[in-house]
C-alpha angles and dihedrals in degrees: 000000000000126000122220088263100044143304120334112265111269111237118245108282121150090217093060091052108045114006116098087172089061090052091050091052094047114067092197093051092043091053092048093051096046096045090046089053091050093052091048091049091055092048093048095059101074092039093051089051092048093049090050088058090051091051091047096240138118113283089243089066091061095042094050089047091056091049096050095039093053096045095045097045090049087064104035104024126107100220116067117218094019116131122223123187143127109322139192092236093060092039091056092050097049098036093093090057092056092045096049105031109017139245096302092059090046091055090047088052091053092052092047090047089054090052090051090051091053092049094046091049093052088049088060103254090145090066089067087076088083088070093060106101124220093250089060090049090052090048089048092053094046091045090052091052091051094047092049090051094044090051089063095055096083088058090055099048124085093359132131112283092243089071091073099056089044091054091045091050090049092052091050091053091048092051102041106029094069088057090057104039143355095199092112132011113269092228091059092048089049093052095046095043096049091044091053092048092048093050096040093053095034091235114189100226131132114275138183092272089063091061096068147300117307119219120257100199139046120270114263134201112283128193113194114236100228130134110262093225138125089250090060090049091049091053098044103035097078092051092043092050092048090049091049093051096044092046094048094047094049093044096047092046090051091048090052090049091053089047089058094046095049096035090232137115127238136196104258094184091054089046090053097052089037089060088050093052090046091054092047091051090045092052093052089053092051097258127145095234128238147176139226112333104219099195095049090043090056089047090052099044107026104030102030097031098231117164109168141065088255092078092054092047090047091051091056095044094045091047090054092048093045097050097039107033102021101030094127092053094044089050089065094062107112116235087227089072093053091044091054091050093049092047088055089048090055091049092049093046102052116095098234092181091061093059097042110120091234091054092047090052092051097042118091110255092240091058091051091048091053091050092048093048090051092049096044094046093047097046094043094050098031087225120116092195093058092047093050092046093052091044092054091046091051091049091051093050094047091046092050090048092050095047092045091063092055093072116103134184122203121190121208127179102218097177141345093279102029133067125183126207115196111202119197127189144041110311119210136130095294098045100037102048093084093039092092090067094054095078130084100225094174101040100041121100123249096275121056124184120197109200112203097171090120095040140073129210112222108170149018092261090066093048089051089052092055090047088055091049091052091047092051091051091044089055087059092049094254132128129228126205120192115206140168101052125126141160120014094351092057092045091050092051094047094047098047107027112113093007101083097077130242133354122317 
């Protein structure tokens, strides 16, 4: 059964996640996967052309990139049903290379970026996903929904008036058809229906053909003509590394999002090096590179109900067929149909529960702040990687601030010549910096005991703070004894104490 915003979530079943053989044995699943891939292929065409313009290359470079990325990642990727293709994030990073040095250097950058992604993945960069808090993930999802919607606005401004009723009709089909039948995906029906209406009535509205020239031949092997010198590496490496990091972040975040939607786990390390291999292959076929396409992935998984690699493979194969063999027919598809589909994708993607007033009242302020920072940064820059990075940074700062205030110091005068300070809490740079001011260096007796039984030392800043405390007491002719530590905290204190140089 479908919900108003897409198909009902498929229960956790390993077969629905990873087994293409299961899809081939099940006519219903096979139909779902293939039709989902067809819908995604249609939606990829205008975006690939638009991203080619951003990168400053021929539209065929973006279209071939989407074909090779999708087909390759379907085989080597770690997240079934996720779509990879040319993206705006990668296009923005590598655009300066095309502008300053030409297409050959751009392709070389894509290949080098893929190599970096493979290396970074084997170094364990995918494991850093565990440090992305839920509030950042929610912000990421909501940012995506906003960006997908905003991307449709140019197709709704300064256009013939017939575009608006076509979009409205498409939205009605997308909302109500799933309640009547699941025989075919609503997005596909919308695209076919609006195309037939547009052609039958000779409506003068923008179509796919208006977005750019479609290729007429298959992609061929391409070897970039660049000097194999250290100077070339020096020029291209910064762009390639930036592309690798942006692509990995967007892909791994998307994989985690699909994990949550499908209630399944995926191999993030494999996904990381799979993205790298896909970019290397794409470069050698003259493509502009890319990463996971979040909007089309949501269309594939959440709206069309795809769950296996077959849908991703089908998207790449169908895209190749559509742009090479059926380019004239595809060119007739009105942009209004694709706009309606993407608007529904944005509606289905947003986490409405997270922005409900009741949820916002119950949620800790810090969690809401992190979500808002992620959304604002992403929407204002148009870059999901920047938004996620700032969201994680905000979460770290707010967490450190919260933990820092949980540290307490209690002073007890145990005898005429001994005073005990009991320190409680997690001691690190944020919580220990003010610790030095919690002691009465003048009024305390000759012997001071610092009891850390209920505390842990986590960094060199804290050790330096205790060194400073001991030095201040020593200057008054008093002795300090630190007790109560064990394990890693004691080892850290013994290894670093007195070796950090000077007072804090």
